C-alpha positions as CSV (number, residue, x, y, z in Angstrom):
1,M,21.6,4.1,10.6
2,K,17.9,3.4,10.8
3,P,16.1,4.7,14.0
4,K,15.4,2.1,16.7
5,T,11.8,1.2,16.6
6,D,9.4,-1.2,18.4
7,E,7.7,-2.4,15.2
8,H,7.4,-1.8,11.5
9,V,4.4,-1.5,9.2
10,P,4.3,-0.6,5.5
11,V,1.6,2.1,6.1
12,L,0.6,4.0,9.3
13,I,-2.8,5.7,9.2
14,V,-3.4,8.5,11.6
15,G,-7.1,9.2,12.3
16,G,-9.9,6.6,12.6
17,S,-12.9,8.5,11.4
18,L,-14.6,8.0,8.0
19,V,-11.6,8.6,5.8
20,G,-9.0,6.8,8.0
21,L,-11.3,3.8,8.4
22,S,-12.0,3.8,4.6
23,A,-8.3,3.9,3.9
24,S,-7.9,0.9,6.2
25,L,-10.7,-1.0,4.4
26,F,-9.2,-0.3,1.0
27,L,-5.7,-1.2,1.9
28,G,-6.9,-4.3,3.6
29,R,-8.7,-5.4,0.4
30,L,-5.5,-4.9,-1.5
31,G,-3.5,-7.0,1.0
32,V,-1.4,-4.1,2.3
33,R,-0.4,-4.5,6.0
34,H,-1.0,-1.4,8.0
35,Q,-1.8,0.1,11.4
36,L,-4.3,2.8,12.2
37,V,-4.2,4.9,15.3
38,E,-7.1,7.1,16.6
39,K,-6.9,9.3,19.7
40,H,-10.6,8.8,20.6
41,A,-11.7,5.6,22.5
42,A,-14.3,4.6,19.9
43,T,-15.9,5.5,16.7
44,S,-18.2,8.5,16.5
45,H,-21.3,8.5,18.6
46,H,-22.6,11.8,17.0
47,P,-25.0,11.4,14.0
48,R,-23.3,13.5,11.3
49,G,-21.8,13.2,7.8
50,R,-24.7,11.1,6.6
51,G,-24.8,11.6,2.8
52,N,-22.9,9.0,0.8
53,N,-23.0,9.7,-3.0
54,L,-23.1,7.2,-5.9
55,R,-19.3,7.1,-6.3
56,T,-18.7,6.4,-2.6
57,M,-21.2,3.7,-2.6
58,E,-19.6,2.2,-5.7
59,L,-16.3,2.0,-3.8
60,Y,-18.0,0.4,-0.9
61,R,-19.8,-2.0,-3.3
62,V,-16.5,-3.2,-4.8
63,A,-15.0,-3.4,-1.3
64,G,-17.8,-5.8,-0.3
65,V,-19.6,-3.7,2.4
66,E,-22.4,-1.9,0.5
67,E,-25.2,-4.1,1.6
68,E,-24.1,-4.0,5.2
69,I,-24.0,-0.2,5.1
70,R,-27.4,-0.1,3.6
71,S,-28.6,-2.4,6.4
72,A,-27.1,0.0,9.0
73,A,-28.9,2.9,7.2
74,S,-32.3,1.2,6.8
75,V,-34.0,3.4,9.3
76,L,-33.6,6.4,7.0
77,A,-34.0,4.5,3.7
78,D,-37.3,6.3,2.9
79,N,-36.0,9.8,3.6
80,H,-35.6,12.0,0.6
81,G,-35.3,15.7,-0.3
82,I,-34.4,19.0,1.4
83,L,-37.3,21.0,2.8
84,Q,-37.1,24.7,3.6
85,A,-39.7,26.2,5.8
86,G,-40.3,29.1,8.2
87,T,-41.4,26.5,10.8
88,L,-42.7,23.0,10.6
89,T,-46.2,24.3,11.4
90,G,-46.4,27.3,9.1
91,A,-47.6,27.7,5.6
92,D,-44.3,28.7,4.0
93,Q,-43.0,25.3,2.9
94,E,-40.8,24.7,-0.1
95,W,-38.9,21.6,-1.3
96,L,-35.5,22.6,-2.5
97,F,-35.6,19.2,-4.1
98,R,-38.1,16.4,-3.4
99,E,-36.3,13.2,-4.6
100,I,-32.6,12.3,-4.8
101,D,-33.3,10.1,-7.8
102,P,-36.8,10.9,-9.3
103,G,-37.9,8.0,-11.5
104,G,-34.8,5.9,-10.8
105,A,-32.9,7.6,-13.7
106,L,-29.6,7.2,-12.0
107,A,-29.6,3.5,-12.6
108,R,-28.4,4.2,-16.1
109,F,-25.1,5.5,-14.7
110,S,-24.3,3.4,-11.7
111,P,-25.0,0.0,-10.2
112,S,-25.3,1.7,-6.8
113,G,-27.4,4.5,-5.4
114,W,-27.2,7.3,-2.8
115,C,-27.3,6.1,0.8
116,L,-28.2,8.1,3.9
117,C,-26.1,6.6,6.6
118,S,-25.0,8.7,9.6
119,Q,-21.4,8.6,10.6
120,N,-22.1,6.9,13.9
121,D,-23.8,4.0,11.9
122,L,-21.3,3.8,9.1
123,E,-18.0,3.9,11.0
124,P,-18.7,0.6,13.0
125,V,-19.3,-1.2,9.7
126,L,-16.0,0.0,8.3
127,L,-14.2,-0.8,11.6
128,R,-15.5,-4.3,11.8
129,R,-14.7,-5.1,8.1
130,A,-11.2,-3.5,8.3
131,R,-10.4,-5.7,11.3
132,E,-11.7,-8.8,9.5
133,L,-9.3,-8.0,6.7
134,G,-6.3,-7.9,9.1
135,G,-6.0,-4.2,9.8
136,D,-4.4,-3.4,13.1
137,L,-6.7,-0.6,14.4
138,C,-5.7,1.0,17.7
139,F,-8.1,3.4,19.4
140,S,-7.2,5.6,22.4
141,T,-3.8,6.0,20.7
142,E,-2.4,9.4,19.6
143,L,0.5,10.4,17.4
144,R,2.9,12.4,19.6
145,S,5.5,13.2,16.9
146,F,7.1,11.8,13.7
147,E,10.2,12.2,11.7
148,Q,10.9,11.1,8.2
149,D,13.9,10.3,6.1
150,A,14.6,8.9,2.6
151,D,13.5,5.4,3.6
152,G,10.5,5.9,5.8
153,V,8.7,7.6,8.7
154,T,9.4,7.0,12.5
155,A,6.3,7.8,14.6
156,L,6.1,8.1,18.4
157,L,2.7,6.9,19.6
158,R,1.1,7.1,23.0
159,D,-1.6,5.0,24.6
160,R,-3.9,7.5,26.2
161,D,-5.2,5.0,28.8
162,S,-1.9,3.7,30.1
163,G,0.4,6.5,29.1
164,A,2.8,4.0,27.5
165,E,4.7,5.1,24.5
166,R,6.0,3.1,21.5
167,T,7.8,3.8,18.3
168,V,6.5,2.6,14.9
169,R,8.5,2.6,11.7
170,A,6.4,2.9,8.6
171,D,7.3,3.1,4.9
172,Y,4.5,5.7,4.5
173,L,2.2,7.7,6.7
174,V,-1.4,8.7,5.8
175,A,-2.6,11.7,7.8
176,A,-6.4,11.5,8.0
177,D,-6.3,13.5,11.3
178,G,-9.0,16.1,10.6
179,P,-9.3,19.8,9.7
180,R,-6.9,20.9,12.5
181,S,-4.4,18.3,11.4
182,P,-1.3,18.2,13.6
183,A,0.5,16.3,10.9
184,R,-0.2,19.0,8.4
185,E,1.0,21.6,10.9
186,R,4.1,19.7,11.6
187,L,4.9,19.5,7.9
188,G,4.4,23.3,7.6
189,I,1.9,22.9,4.8
190,G,-0.3,26.0,4.3
191,Q,-3.9,26.2,3.0
192,T,-5.6,28.3,0.4
193,G,-9.3,29.2,0.1
194,R,-11.9,31.5,1.7
195,G,-11.4,30.2,5.2
196,D,-14.2,29.9,7.7
197,L,-17.7,30.4,6.3
198,F,-19.9,29.9,9.3
199,H,-20.2,28.1,12.6
200,N,-23.0,25.9,14.0
201,V,-23.6,23.9,17.2
202,S,-25.0,20.5,16.5
203,I,-27.6,19.6,19.2
204,T,-28.8,16.0,19.6
205,F,-32.2,15.7,21.3
206,R,-35.2,13.5,22.0
207,A,-38.7,14.7,21.2
208,K,-41.3,12.0,20.9
209,R,-44.1,14.3,19.6
210,L,-42.0,15.8,16.8
211,A,-42.6,12.8,14.5
212,D,-46.3,13.7,14.6
213,V,-45.6,17.3,13.6
214,V,-43.2,16.1,10.7
215,G,-45.8,13.6,9.5
216,D,-45.1,12.2,6.1
217,R,-42.5,14.8,5.2
218,L,-39.6,12.4,5.5
219,F,-36.8,14.8,4.6
220,I,-33.0,14.4,4.7
221,A,-32.9,17.8,6.3
222,C,-35.2,20.7,6.9
223,Y,-33.9,24.3,6.9
224,L,-36.0,26.3,9.3
225,T,-35.8,30.0,8.5
226,N,-37.7,31.7,11.3
227,P,-35.4,34.7,12.2
228,E,-36.2,34.1,15.9
229,G,-35.1,30.4,15.7
230,P,-33.2,29.5,12.5
231,G,-31.5,26.2,12.1
232,A,-31.4,22.8,10.3
233,L,-33.4,19.9,11.5
234,L,-32.2,16.3,10.7
235,P,-33.9,13.0,11.6
236,V,-31.9,10.3,13.3
237,D,-34.6,7.6,13.5
238,N,-37.8,9.5,12.2
239,R,-39.3,8.8,15.6
240,E,-37.9,10.5,18.7
241,N,-34.2,11.2,18.0
242,W,-33.2,14.3,16.1
243,V,-30.3,16.7,15.4
244,F,-30.6,20.4,15.2
245,H,-27.9,22.7,13.8
246,A,-28.1,26.1,15.5
247,P,-26.1,29.1,14.2
248,W,-23.2,30.0,16.4
249,R,-21.5,33.4,16.2
250,P,-18.1,33.2,17.9
251,D,-16.9,36.3,16.0
252,E,-19.5,38.2,17.9
253,G,-18.3,36.9,21.3
254,E,-20.8,34.0,21.6
255,T,-19.3,31.1,23.4
256,L,-20.3,27.4,23.6
257,E,-21.2,27.9,27.2
258,D,-24.0,30.2,26.0
259,F,-25.7,27.2,24.5
260,T,-27.3,26.0,27.7
261,D,-29.9,23.3,27.7
262,E,-32.6,25.9,28.4
263,R,-31.5,28.0,25.5
264,C,-31.3,25.1,23.1
265,I,-34.8,23.8,24.1
266,A,-36.3,27.3,23.5
267,H,-34.6,27.6,20.2
268,I,-35.8,24.2,19.0
269,R,-39.4,25.0,20.0
270,T,-39.3,28.3,18.2
271,A,-37.7,26.8,15.1
272,T,-40.2,24.0,14.8
273,G,-43.2,26.1,15.6
274,V,-44.2,23.9,18.5
275,P,-44.0,26.1,21.7
276,D,-44.9,23.2,24.1
277,L,-42.7,20.6,22.5
278,E,-41.1,18.3,25.1
279,V,-37.4,18.3,24.4
280,E,-34.6,16.4,26.1
281,I,-31.1,17.5,25.1
282,T,-28.7,14.6,24.8
283,G,-25.5,16.2,23.3
284,K,-23.9,19.2,21.8
285,A,-20.9,19.4,19.4
286,P,-19.6,22.6,17.7
287,W,-18.5,22.6,14.1
288,R,-17.4,25.0,11.5
289,A,-18.0,25.2,7.8
290,A,-14.9,26.3,5.8
291,E,-13.5,26.4,2.4
292,R,-9.8,25.4,2.5
293,V,-7.4,23.2,0.5
294,A,-3.9,22.3,1.5
295,E,-1.2,23.8,-0.7
296,R,0.4,20.3,-0.9
297,Y,-1.1,16.9,-0.4
298,C,2.2,15.2,0.4
299,S,5.6,15.9,1.9
300,G,8.1,13.1,1.3
301,R,6.5,9.9,2.6
302,V,3.6,11.6,4.4
303,F,0.2,12.1,2.6
304,L,-2.8,14.1,3.6
305,A,-6.3,12.7,3.1
306,G,-9.8,14.0,4.0
307,D,-10.3,17.0,6.1
308,S,-6.6,17.4,6.7
309,A,-6.3,18.0,3.0
310,H,-9.5,20.0,2.4
311,E,-12.4,21.5,4.2
312,M,-15.8,22.1,2.6
313,S,-19.2,23.4,3.5
314,P,-21.4,20.5,4.5
315,T,-24.3,21.1,2.1
316,G,-24.3,18.2,-0.3
317,A,-21.9,16.1,1.9
318,F,-19.2,16.8,-0.6
319,G,-16.4,16.9,2.0
320,S,-16.8,13.4,3.4
321,N,-17.3,11.8,0.0
322,T,-14.2,13.6,-1.4
323,G,-12.2,12.4,1.5
324,I,-13.2,8.8,1.1
325,Q,-12.4,9.0,-2.6
326,D,-9.0,10.5,-1.6
327,A,-8.3,7.4,0.4
328,H,-9.3,5.1,-2.5
329,N,-7.1,6.9,-4.9
330,L,-4.1,6.7,-2.6
331,A,-4.7,3.1,-1.5
332,W,-4.1,1.5,-4.9
333,K,-1.0,3.6,-5.6
334,L,0.5,2.6,-2.2
335,A,-0.3,-1.0,-2.9
336,A,1.3,-0.8,-6.4
337,V,4.5,0.8,-5.1
338,L,4.8,-1.4,-2.1
339,G,4.0,-4.4,-4.3
340,G,6.9,-3.5,-6.6
341,W,4.8,-3.2,-9.8
342,A,5.0,0.7,-9.9
343,G,7.7,3.2,-9.3
344,P,7.7,5.6,-6.3
345,G,6.9,8.4,-8.8
346,L,3.3,7.0,-9.0
347,L,2.6,8.4,-5.5
348,E,3.3,12.0,-6.8
349,T,0.2,11.6,-8.9
350,Y,-2.0,11.5,-5.8
351,Q,-1.6,15.3,-5.3
352,Q,-1.8,16.0,-9.1
353,E,-5.2,14.2,-9.3
354,R,-6.9,14.9,-6.0
355,R,-6.0,18.5,-5.2
356,P,-7.8,20.0,-8.3
357,V,-10.9,17.9,-7.4
358,A,-10.9,19.4,-3.9
359,H,-10.6,22.9,-5.3
360,A,-13.5,22.5,-7.7
361,T,-15.7,20.6,-5.3
362,S,-15.2,23.0,-2.4
363,E,-16.3,25.8,-4.5
364,R,-19.4,23.9,-5.5
365,A,-20.1,23.1,-1.8
366,S,-19.9,26.8,-0.8
367,A,-22.2,27.8,-3.6
368,R,-24.7,25.1,-2.7
369,S,-24.8,26.3,1.0
370,A,-25.5,29.8,-0.2
371,E,-28.2,28.5,-2.6
372,H,-29.9,26.6,0.2
373,R,-29.4,29.5,2.6
374,H,-27.8,27.3,5.2
375,P,-28.6,28.7,8.7
376,G,-25.7,30.8,9.8
377,Y,-24.3,31.4,6.3
378,D,-24.9,35.0,5.2
379,A,-23.5,34.6,1.6
380,V,-25.7,35.8,-1.2
381,P,-26.7,33.0,-3.5
382,G,-25.6,33.1,-7.2
383,T,-28.1,33.3,-10.0
384,G,-30.2,30.3,-10.4
385,R,-30.0,26.9,-8.7
386,Q,-27.1,24.5,-9.3
387,S,-28.0,21.8,-11.7
388,N,-26.6,18.3,-12.2
389,V,-24.9,17.6,-8.9
390,L,-24.1,14.3,-10.6
391,A,-21.3,16.0,-12.4
392,V,-19.6,16.5,-9.0
393,A,-20.3,13.0,-7.8
394,L,-19.4,11.0,-10.9
395,G,-18.1,13.4,-13.5
396,Y,-14.9,14.7,-12.0
397,R,-11.8,14.1,-14.1
398,Y,-8.1,13.8,-13.7
399,N,-6.5,15.9,-16.3
400,S,-2.9,15.1,-15.3
401,G,-1.3,12.4,-13.2
402,A,-1.5,8.6,-13.8
403,V,-3.4,9.1,-17.1
404,L,-2.5,9.4,-20.8
405,G,-4.3,11.2,-23.6
406,T,-6.2,13.8,-21.5
407,D,-7.1,17.4,-22.2
408,P,-5.2,19.4,-19.6
409,T,-7.4,22.4,-20.3
410,A,-10.7,20.6,-19.6
411,P,-12.6,21.5,-16.4
412,T,-12.0,19.2,-13.4
413,V,-15.7,19.1,-12.8
414,P,-17.8,19.6,-16.0
415,E,-21.0,21.6,-16.0
416,R,-22.9,18.4,-17.0
417,F,-22.3,14.8,-16.4
418,Q,-21.7,12.8,-19.6
419,P,-19.9,9.4,-19.3
420,D,-17.8,9.0,-22.4
421,G,-14.9,6.7,-21.5
422,E,-12.3,9.4,-22.0
423,P,-8.9,9.0,-20.2
424,G,-9.0,10.7,-16.8
425,G,-12.7,10.0,-16.3
426,R,-14.5,7.3,-14.3
427,A,-15.0,4.2,-16.4
428,P,-18.7,4.1,-17.5
429,H,-21.1,1.6,-15.9
430,L,-22.6,-1.1,-18.1
431,W,-24.3,-4.4,-17.2
432,L,-22.5,-7.5,-18.4
433,R,-22.8,-11.3,-18.0
434,R,-20.0,-13.6,-17.0
435,A,-20.8,-17.3,-16.9
436,G,-24.5,-16.4,-16.5
437,V,-23.8,-14.0,-13.6
438,R,-24.8,-10.4,-13.9
439,L,-22.2,-7.8,-13.0
440,S,-21.3,-4.2,-13.7
441,T,-18.2,-3.0,-15.3
442,V,-17.6,-1.2,-12.0
443,D,-17.2,-4.6,-10.3
444,L,-14.2,-5.4,-12.5
445,F,-11.9,-2.7,-11.1
446,E,-10.2,-3.0,-7.7
447,K,-7.0,-4.9,-7.3
448,H,-5.5,-5.0,-10.8
449,L,-5.2,-3.0,-14.0
450,V,-7.8,-4.0,-16.5
451,L,-7.7,-4.1,-20.3
452,L,-11.0,-4.2,-22.1
453,T,-11.2,-5.1,-25.7
454,G,-14.0,-6.0,-28.2
455,A,-14.5,-8.8,-30.7
456,G,-11.8,-7.4,-32.9
457,G,-9.3,-6.7,-30.2
458,S,-7.4,-10.0,-30.1
459,A,-4.1,-8.4,-30.8
460,W,-4.4,-6.1,-27.8
461,H,-5.6,-9.0,-25.6
462,Q,-2.7,-11.2,-26.5
463,A,-0.2,-8.4,-26.3
464,A,-1.4,-7.4,-22.8
465,G,-0.7,-10.9,-21.5
466,R,2.9,-10.8,-22.8
467,V,3.6,-7.3,-21.5
468,A,2.1,-8.1,-18.1
469,E,4.3,-11.2,-17.7
470,R,7.4,-9.3,-18.9
471,L,6.9,-6.4,-16.6
472,D,5.4,-8.5,-13.7
473,I,2.3,-6.3,-13.5
474,P,-1.1,-7.6,-12.3
475,L,-3.2,-7.0,-15.4
476,D,-6.6,-8.6,-16.0
477,R,-7.8,-8.9,-19.6
478,Y,-11.4,-9.2,-20.8
479,R,-12.9,-9.5,-24.3
480,I,-16.4,-8.2,-24.5
481,G,-18.7,-9.8,-27.1
482,T,-21.2,-12.5,-27.8
483,A,-18.9,-15.2,-29.1
484,P,-18.2,-18.3,-27.0
485,E,-14.6,-17.3,-26.6
486,D,-15.4,-13.9,-25.2
487,D,-15.0,-13.4,-21.5
488,L,-17.9,-11.0,-20.9
489,A,-21.2,-10.5,-22.7
490,P,-23.0,-7.2,-22.8
491,E,-26.6,-7.3,-21.9
492,P,-29.0,-6.6,-24.8
493,G,-28.9,-2.9,-25.8
494,A,-25.5,-2.3,-24.2
495,D,-22.8,-1.1,-26.6
496,W,-19.6,-1.2,-24.6
497,A,-17.4,0.2,-27.5
498,A,-19.7,3.2,-27.9
499,A,-19.9,3.8,-24.1
500,Y,-16.1,3.7,-23.9
501,G,-15.5,5.8,-27.0
502,T,-13.6,3.1,-28.9
503,G,-14.0,0.7,-31.8
504,E,-14.4,-3.1,-31.6
505,D,-10.8,-3.5,-32.5
506,G,-9.7,-0.9,-29.9
507,A,-8.6,-1.2,-26.3
508,V,-9.3,0.6,-23.0
509,L,-7.0,0.4,-20.0
510,I,-8.6,0.9,-16.6
511,R,-6.8,1.6,-13.3
512,P,-7.6,-0.3,-10.1
513,D,-9.6,2.7,-8.9
514,G,-12.0,2.5,-11.9
515,F,-10.6,5.5,-13.9
516,V,-9.7,5.2,-17.5
517,A,-5.9,5.5,-17.8
518,W,-5.6,5.2,-21.6
519,R,-7.5,4.1,-24.7
520,S,-6.9,3.4,-28.4
521,A,-9.8,3.6,-30.8
522,R,-8.4,1.0,-33.1
523,A,-5.8,-1.8,-33.6
524,V,-2.2,-0.9,-34.2
525,A,0.7,-2.8,-35.8
526,D,2.8,-3.0,-32.6
527,A,0.3,-3.5,-29.8
528,E,2.9,-5.0,-27.5
529,G,5.3,-2.1,-27.9
530,V,2.5,0.4,-27.4
531,L,1.2,-1.2,-24.3
532,G,4.7,-1.6,-22.8
533,T,5.3,2.1,-23.3
534,V,1.9,3.1,-21.9
535,L,2.3,1.0,-18.8
536,G,5.8,2.2,-18.2
537,E,4.7,5.8,-18.3
538,L,1.6,5.3,-16.2
539,L,3.3,3.3,-13.5
540,R,6.5,5.4,-13.5
541,L,8.6,2.3,-14.2
């Protein structure tokens, strides 16, 4: 007998921060009915989690919100680089890096670019768009408990304003409920990793004269290393609103109450090197940097995403980006299973794919914090500076899961980024033309599987149509070439077959999340039989 419930939704999302809201956006785009609950009354008001990498911005581009996010982030559009200095007024100044994208070289690899958008500016954009897509988003609502069985999850929810409780039945639950995840604890899922690395208190403040001191050094962050006042300074509007991360030592008995306004003001004055700076403290929020990865990403019909699945040091903003990409990976798989065109086994690949990425990325994040000597972190940096962070942002690979033809011994994050179209990697970006309209290959991947073929790939193209109809699978097919009958034309100088590592008579199958699922370098005698087998294995049919 099924439990008595007040309502039913296919997916229940617990947590309405960046990852939960992104999950709602992605599910909404895929037409999956869902409900999101968040215990807080509104989106974040604290400026944090500001770095959105190329891959995340590609996902938001395809989801139709990239331009709105860039508009929300316009005040920091000219900020670049990480500065390290004793104080803002001293002679010891060093740019750890000056430009995110010097010379615009990244345009070769992506139609999008990095975006500096603080969480308090980004979340309202995601919330508004998710609601426009039909998402049922409920703030001031907490998850009290949940039970699951073979057919679904029964969740007890409580309205924090009225105290009223209700029961929701969901086919699946996505726990995006933060690093201290009650859902993960209830499931008894442990964590691996180095644990806590360091603690900071994030202090928001106003200081009108600080902009004059900063001058034209429009940094993303400035690490101030004066031993008497170490910390990290981040601009909010480049004018009078700022954030300062001060080291906090709870292991030495230091409490949050010790961070009085007077102490914070004195610390900021010392750190910046401006002893008479007028400072108005507007808020304080403690946070910890940690390196932890959940031992499992799922238990039955409950899935962990974002900080509930992994914690990472903040340097490089790897944690928030990895969490948003978790949500994207999971969303298409939930849509496929709920839509009936994939078997439930497809959901098992979420853990197989995303957990290794979290392990590799969290190690990179810790190393980068040590390299940058993040205030409060006493780890000794490794030898030399990390190179090619692009490998983390765009180069990570799925060596097992919903992919065929991968090398299981290959590193999840390579040392250097080299787009090659291999199965398990992100499908390379190329500019194309469709009916005179310019678009990126990235723009083709969202709701359906996609088969790309060249001028000699007619057999693959025709076979794909027959297989998709027989299996009732949403599969888009595009022939790339310069003939009138081709669907897409590469721009001059673009060689799609070389970029994707195939021949003109070959085929490449791309997943809805933009990762290469399988490829064949040439034509085969039984294209329909091969594609039927490939799709059956990939989708766990």
